[in-house]
FIVEXPA-883572 format. One record per residue (C-alpha): residue number from 1; residue in three letters; z, x, y. Coordinates in nm, 4 decimals, padded with zeros to 6 digits. Layout:
BEGIN
    i   aa        c3        c1        c2
  NUM  ALA         Z         X         Y
...
This chain:
BEGIN
    i   aa        c3        c1        c2
    1  MET   03.8917   06.2903   07.5665
    2  SER   04.0665   05.9923   07.5390
    3  GLU   03.8489   05.7312   07.6657
    4  LEU   03.5648   05.8596   07.3659
    5  THR   03.8677   05.8373   07.1211
    6  ARG   04.0219   05.5045   07.2022
    7  TYR   03.7325   05.3626   06.9397
    8  PHE   03.9460   05.5820   06.6745
    9  GLN   04.2738   05.3318   06.6679
   10  PRO   04.5563   05.5144   06.4664
   11  GLU   04.6428   05.2060   06.3656
   12  VAL   04.3730   05.0513   06.2479
   13  LEU   04.2592   05.4163   06.1005
   14  SER   04.6090   05.4060   05.9081
   15  LYS   04.5776   05.1019   05.7382
   16  ILE   04.1992   05.1124   05.5917
   17  SER   04.2557   05.3991   05.4682
   18  ARG   04.4433   05.2580   05.1811
   19  LEU   04.1330   05.0903   05.0800
   20  GLU   03.7749   05.1667   04.9425
   21  LEU   03.4334   05.0527   05.0694
   22  ARG   03.2144   05.0448   04.7537
   23  ALA   02.8280   04.9572   04.7005
   24  ARG   02.7633   04.6345   04.5211
   25  HIS   02.4573   04.8105   04.4061
   26  VAL   02.3084   05.1521   04.2787
   27  VAL   02.2294   05.3381   04.5502
   28  GLU   02.0018   05.6275   04.5391
   29  GLY   02.0743   05.9965   04.4930
   30  PHE   02.2763   06.1723   04.2871
   31  VAL   02.6727   06.0049   04.3085
   32  SER   02.9698   06.0887   04.2103
   33  GLY   03.3532   05.8975   04.1794
   34  MET   03.3501   05.5542   04.2313
   35  HIS   02.9335   05.5330   04.3109
   36  ARG   02.7132   05.4880   04.0334
   37  SER   02.4139   05.6975   04.0415
   38  PRO   02.0353   05.5640   03.8353
   39  TYR   02.0193   05.9677   03.7965
   40  LYS   02.2123   06.2117   03.5236
   41  GLY   02.2840   06.5562   03.4685
   42  PHE   02.2443   06.7064   03.8507
   43  SER   02.4481   06.8904   04.0325
   44  VAL   02.3952   06.9944   04.4164
   45  GLU   02.0378   06.9404   04.4193
   46  PHE   01.7928   06.9256   04.7452
   47  ALA   01.7210   06.5761   04.9012
   48  SER   01.5172   06.5557   05.1721
   49  HIS   01.5321   06.6916   05.5495
   50  ARG   01.7118   06.5769   05.8947
   51  SER   01.7177   06.6435   06.2501
   52  TYR   01.9950   06.8382   06.3480
   53  VAL   02.3073   06.6622   06.5227
   54  PRO   02.5199   06.8511   06.6897
   55  GLY   02.8150   06.9367   06.4926
   56  ASP   02.5861   06.9741   06.1726
   57  ASP   02.7287   07.3142   05.9626
   58  ILE   02.4062   07.6011   06.0753
   59  ARG   02.4516   07.7074   05.7321
   60  HIS   02.2163   07.4042   05.6406
   61  ILE   01.9862   07.4429   05.8910
   62  ASP   01.6038   07.5019   05.7570
   63  TRP   01.5152   07.8285   05.9577
   64  ARG   01.1566   07.8133   05.7534
   65  VAL   01.0707   07.4412   05.8993
   66  TYR   01.1809   07.5721   06.2404
   67  GLY   00.9321   07.8210   06.2132
   68  LYS   00.6920   07.5842   06.1925
   69  ALA   00.7763   07.2547   06.3725
   70  ASP   01.0237   07.4756   06.6283
   71  ARG   01.2749   07.1745   06.5928
   72  PHE   01.5592   07.2209   06.3707
   73  PHE   01.5929   07.0214   06.0578
   74  VAL   01.9411   07.0225   05.8057
   75  LYS   01.8607   07.0323   05.4213
   76  GLU   02.0157   06.7078   05.2937
   77  TYR   02.1276   06.7631   04.9184
   78  GLU   02.2658   06.4862   04.6969
   79  GLU   02.6025   06.5651   04.6895
   80  GLU   02.5966   06.4423   05.0509
   81  THR   02.4022   06.1320   04.9841
   82  ASN   02.6920   05.9241   04.7853
   83  LEU   02.6747   05.6197   04.9811
   84  ARG   02.4331   05.6078   05.2829
   85  THR   02.5285   05.3520   05.5054
   86  HIS   02.4338   05.2525   05.8318
   87  LEU   02.5808   05.0668   06.0897
   88  LEU   02.3888   04.8538   06.3349
   89  LEU   02.5813   04.7945   06.6494
   90  ASP   02.4698   04.5101   06.8790
   91  CYS   02.4801   04.6258   07.2428
   92  SER   02.2762   04.3425   07.4135
   93  GLY   02.4097   04.1623   07.7163
   94  SER   02.6221   03.8733   07.5229
   95  MET   02.8734   04.1088   07.4236
   96  ALA   02.9917   04.2324   07.7662
   97  TYR   03.1568   03.8913   07.6978
   98  PRO   03.4006   03.8699   07.8946
   99  GLU   03.2952   04.0769   08.1658
  100  HIS   03.7149   04.1066   08.2970
  101  PRO   03.9152   04.0680   08.0067
  102  GLY   04.2159   04.1563   08.1156
  103  THR   04.5353   04.3153   07.9624
  104  GLY   04.5577   04.2929   07.6037
  105  ARG   04.2058   04.1523   07.5503
  106  MET   03.8850   04.3028   07.4532
  107  ARG   03.5078   04.2623   07.4992
  108  LYS   03.3185   04.1978   07.1846
  109  TRP   03.1690   04.5332   07.2597
  110  ASP   03.4191   04.7127   07.2629
  111  TYR   03.5853   04.5218   06.9492
  112  ALA   03.2831   04.5737   06.7583
  113  ALA   03.2026   04.9125   06.8687
  114  THR   03.5848   05.0338   06.7273
  115  LEU   03.5419   04.8425   06.3999
  116  ALA   03.2055   05.0266   06.4018
  117  ALA   03.3964   05.3505   06.4624
  118  SER   03.6770   05.2561   06.2214
  119  LEU   03.4010   05.2122   05.9347
  120  ALA   03.2463   05.5005   06.0088
  121  HIS   03.6314   05.7342   05.9945
  122  LEU   03.7045   05.5123   05.6552
  123  LEU   03.3494   05.6519   05.4592
  124  ILE   03.3211   05.9923   05.6299
  125  TYR   03.6580   06.0640   05.4879
  126  GLN   03.5275   05.9143   05.1480
  127  GLN   03.2925   06.1949   05.1669
  128  ASP   02.9776   05.9685   05.2193
  129  GLY   02.7192   05.9552   05.4755
  130  VAL   02.6976   05.6949   05.7593
  131  GLY   02.4762   05.6750   06.0379
  132  LEU   02.4951   05.4354   06.3633
  133  THR   02.2292   05.2374   06.5313
  134  LEU   02.2448   05.0521   06.8776
  135  PHE   01.9920   04.7729   06.9509
  136  ASP   01.9542   04.4703   07.1659
  137  SER   01.5719   04.3537   07.1628
  138  GLU   01.4713   04.7265   07.0863
  139  VAL   01.6413   05.0416   06.8757
  140  ARG   01.8900   05.1459   07.2139
  141  GLN   01.9699   05.5059   07.0327
  142  GLN   02.0456   05.6297   06.6510
  143  LEU   02.2575   05.8760   06.5149
  144  PRO   02.0876   05.9972   06.1588
  145  VAL   02.3387   05.9320   05.8428
  146  SER   02.5673   06.2422   05.8199
  147  THR   02.8759   06.3880   05.5905
  148  ASN   03.0084   06.5673   05.8666
  149  ARG   03.3334   06.4785   06.0093
  150  ALA   03.1701   06.6157   06.3569
  151  SER   02.9665   06.3686   06.3909
  152  LEU   03.2654   06.1055   06.4408
  153  TYR   03.2913   06.2553   06.7864
  154  THR   02.8945   06.2388   06.8574
  155  LEU   02.8971   05.8631   06.7422
  156  ALA   03.2201   05.7816   06.9897
  157  VAL   02.9912   05.9387   07.2785
  158  MET   02.6692   05.7473   07.1595
  159  ILE   02.9172   05.3770   07.1978
  160  GLU   03.0546   05.5374   07.5496
  161  SER   02.6984   05.6149   07.6565
  162  ASN   02.5569   05.3006   07.6199
  163  ALA   02.6952   04.9841   07.8053
  164  PRO   02.5916   04.6364   07.6826
  165  LYS   02.2716   04.5039   07.8591
  166  ASP   01.9367   04.2812   07.7883
  167  LYS   01.8705   04.0176   07.5710
  168  THR   01.9075   04.0397   07.1917
  169  ASP   01.5674   03.9946   07.0008
  170  LEU   01.5646   04.0420   06.6142
  171  LYS   01.2363   03.8769   06.5369
  172  ALA   01.0763   04.1955   06.4355
  173  LEU   01.3520   04.4570   06.5048
  174  PHE   01.5376   04.4550   06.1794
  175  GLN   01.2297   04.4510   05.9943
  176  ARG   01.1066   04.8020   06.2138
  177  LEU   01.4900   04.9286   06.0813
  178  SER   01.4474   04.8443   05.7218
  179  ASN   01.1298   05.0347   05.7045
  180  SER   01.3073   05.3354   05.8591
  181  ILE   01.5600   05.3456   05.5972
  182  PRO   01.4023   05.5219   05.3270
  183  ARG   01.6198   05.4897   05.0282
  184  ARG   01.9166   05.2372   04.9416
  185  GLY   02.2594   05.2456   05.0763
  186  MET   02.4870   04.9759   05.3073
  187  VAL   02.3585   04.7965   05.5849
  188  VAL   02.6360   04.6552   05.8312
  189  ILE   02.5893   04.4656   06.0800
  190  LEU   02.8432   04.3865   06.3727
  191  SER   02.7692   04.1158   06.6129
  192  ASP   02.7506   03.7842   06.7924
  193  LEU   02.4941   03.6848   06.6125
  194  LEU   02.3839   03.4866   06.9403
  195  THR   01.9956   03.4585   06.8920
  196  ASP   01.7529   03.2830   06.6955
  197  ALA   01.8782   03.2427   06.3647
  198  ASP   01.6005   03.1951   06.1767
  199  ASP   01.5371   03.5181   06.3108
  200  ILE   01.8326   03.6601   06.1714
  201  ILE   01.7825   03.5268   05.8550
  202  ARG   01.4900   03.6726   05.8098
  203  GLY   01.5993   03.9829   05.8930
  204  LEU   01.9166   03.9689   05.6316
  205  GLN   01.6602   03.8741   05.3549
  206  ARG   01.4538   04.1810   05.4655
  207  PHE   01.7134   04.4064   05.3940
  208  ARG   01.8054   04.2083   05.0866
  209  TYR   01.4502   04.2444   04.9913
  210  ASP   01.4782   04.6356   04.9730
  211  GLN   01.7847   04.5994   04.7835
  212  HIS   02.0646   04.7533   05.0520
  213  ASP   02.4362   04.6450   04.9932
  214  VAL   02.4432   04.3954   05.2942
  215  LEU   02.7920   04.3457   05.5561
  216  VAL   02.7767   04.1066   05.8158
  217  LEU   03.0936   04.1204   06.0756
  218  HIS   02.9907   03.8416   06.3478
  219  VAL   03.2269   03.9028   06.6006
  220  LEU   03.3170   03.6399   06.8160
  221  ASP   03.5103   03.5932   07.1358
  222  HIS   03.8025   03.3380   07.1224
  223  ASP   03.6585   03.1199   07.4586
  224  GLU   03.3262   03.0977   07.2201
  225  LEU   03.5039   02.9588   06.9265
  226  GLU   03.7607   02.7203   07.0876
  227  PHE   03.6453   02.6472   07.4390
  228  PRO   03.9727   02.6201   07.6241
  229  PHE   03.7843   02.5554   07.9345
  230  ALA   03.9531   02.2300   08.1180
  231  ASP   03.8393   02.2996   08.5111
  232  ARG   03.5240   02.1886   08.6782
  233  THR   03.3107   02.5747   08.5715
  234  LEU   03.0311   02.8204   08.6088
  235  PHE   02.8559   02.9411   08.3102
  236  GLU   02.6984   03.2239   08.4125
  237  GLY   02.4434   03.3714   08.1519
  238  LEU   02.5115   03.7349   08.0477
  239  GLU   02.1033   03.7711   07.8389
  240  GLU   01.9703   03.5733   08.1783
  241  MET   02.1106   03.6817   08.5453
  242  ASP   01.9282   03.3604   08.7007
  243  LEU   02.0883   03.1044   08.4789
  244  GLU   02.4155   02.8805   08.5815
  245  VAL   02.5492   02.5794   08.4907
  246  LEU   02.8213   02.3998   08.6977
  247  THR   02.9589   02.1073   08.4658
  248  ASP   03.2816   01.9714   08.3319
  249  PRO   03.4002   02.1529   07.9961
  250  GLN   03.6215   01.8488   07.8848
  251  SER   03.2619   01.6752   07.8378
  252  LEU   03.0577   01.8994   07.6349
  253  ARG   03.3407   02.0663   07.4074
  254  GLY   03.2877   01.8199   07.1098
  255  SER   02.9124   01.8522   07.0684
  256  TYR   02.9280   02.2726   07.1314
  257  LEU   03.1801   02.3146   06.8635
  258  GLU   02.9897   02.1142   06.6324
  259  ALA   02.6530   02.3078   06.7150
  260  LEU   02.8738   02.5800   06.6580
  261  GLN   03.0777   02.4901   06.3749
  262  THR   02.6889   02.4199   06.2124
  263  PHE   02.5524   02.7773   06.2985
  264  VAL   02.8103   02.9495   06.1247
  265  ARG   02.8059   02.7268   05.8333
  266  LYS   02.4520   02.8557   05.8108
  267  MET   02.4980   03.1654   05.8722
  268  ARG   02.7245   03.1578   05.5810
  269  GLY   02.5449   02.9877   05.3520
  270  VAL   02.2266   03.2134   05.3566
  271  CYS   02.4928   03.4979   05.3469
  272  LEU   02.6230   03.3728   05.0283
  273  ASP   02.2580   03.2748   04.8890
  274  HIS   02.1740   03.6060   04.9333
  275  LYS   02.5062   03.8090   04.7945
  276  ILE   02.5592   03.9642   05.1580
  277  ASP   02.9430   03.9419   05.2480
  278  TYR   02.9976   03.7891   05.6101
  279  ALA   03.3065   03.7716   05.7820
  280  LEU   03.3812   03.5619   06.1261
  281  ILE   03.5512   03.7756   06.3482
  282  SER   03.7753   03.6448   06.6564
  283  THR   03.7927   03.9224   06.9170
  284  ALA   04.1410   03.7633   06.9251
  285  ASP   04.2689   03.8854   06.6416
  286  SER   04.3764   04.2274   06.5953
  287  VAL   04.1140   04.4893   06.5148
  288  ASP   04.3510   04.6398   06.2177
  289  VAL   04.3957   04.3206   06.0467
  290  ALA   04.0544   04.1792   06.0529
  291  LEU   03.9785   04.4875   05.8757
  292  THR   04.1552   04.5261   05.6767
  293  THR   04.1312   04.1752   05.5226
  294  PHE   03.7998   04.2045   05.5266
  295  LEU   03.7825   04.4842   05.3225
  296  ALA   04.0563   04.3856   05.0990
  297  THR   03.8804   04.0655   05.0412
  298  ARG   03.5653   04.2606   04.9400
  299  MET   03.7131   04.4791   04.7351
  300  HIS   03.8573   04.2228   04.5386
  301  ARG   03.6101   04.0325   04.4472
  302  GLN   03.4279   04.3392   04.3775
  303  ARG   03.6740   04.4282   04.1246
  304  ALA   03.7143   04.0364   03.9743
  305  ARG   03.2877   04.1214   03.8790
  306  THR   03.3814   04.4596   03.6981
């Protein structure tokens, strides 16, 4: 249990609980409280079916559908779809850096997974729905959107059972994911974005074309941001295992940092142009500080607009 709950850090959860996460755009379905709805005059109305997830209330199982399909499906009601958030968590090989993090240091994978779990906890305790998709070059595993608190345990199990590996390939992946999301909602991408920039941009544009509220949490290790290497170093590929480069890092540091800054500026600019919230997050920062800073900044911008 301790291994599964390590992604739900108490200090993170206690700080972000004071902040609300609101959709910028109108979401589909009956929406109450802080969320605006295009529909008026409904109370609790049937919305759709979704596959049963362990932890769901069995009272919502549609037994008629079970009799026909021999599979469990749960009835979803509009009240349960206030805000539907889809967390897209990168579990490609590059997220395993550093392979041996040492005391007090986290791999990008563990850091991003903690961010995802913390957001899921916040959203569900706001009575909003959240789902999780793990991806590399394909969809590795998916947890359907749910408002049930028991789904947080399922989410942690899913993260724990998937180690980062394989290559990142977003060329068609984001388009397929966008096609699989039936209603407008929020899409949160947690990744190091270490793949072709044009593929990322096309994917982000597709999500925005479908009118999703998109957030990008760009997670990089301190080494990737600062390139602190001094001695002659052998660099090994995490997504291309046969790739090895022995070099003097000091001779590369200037050009590397320039290329990185150009890439970050491009990502930030594209997100700004498409009204996407973007944050560059270093794993050297504590998770609670990084997340609360991002959410507070987002909340401040939204309140300024209204």
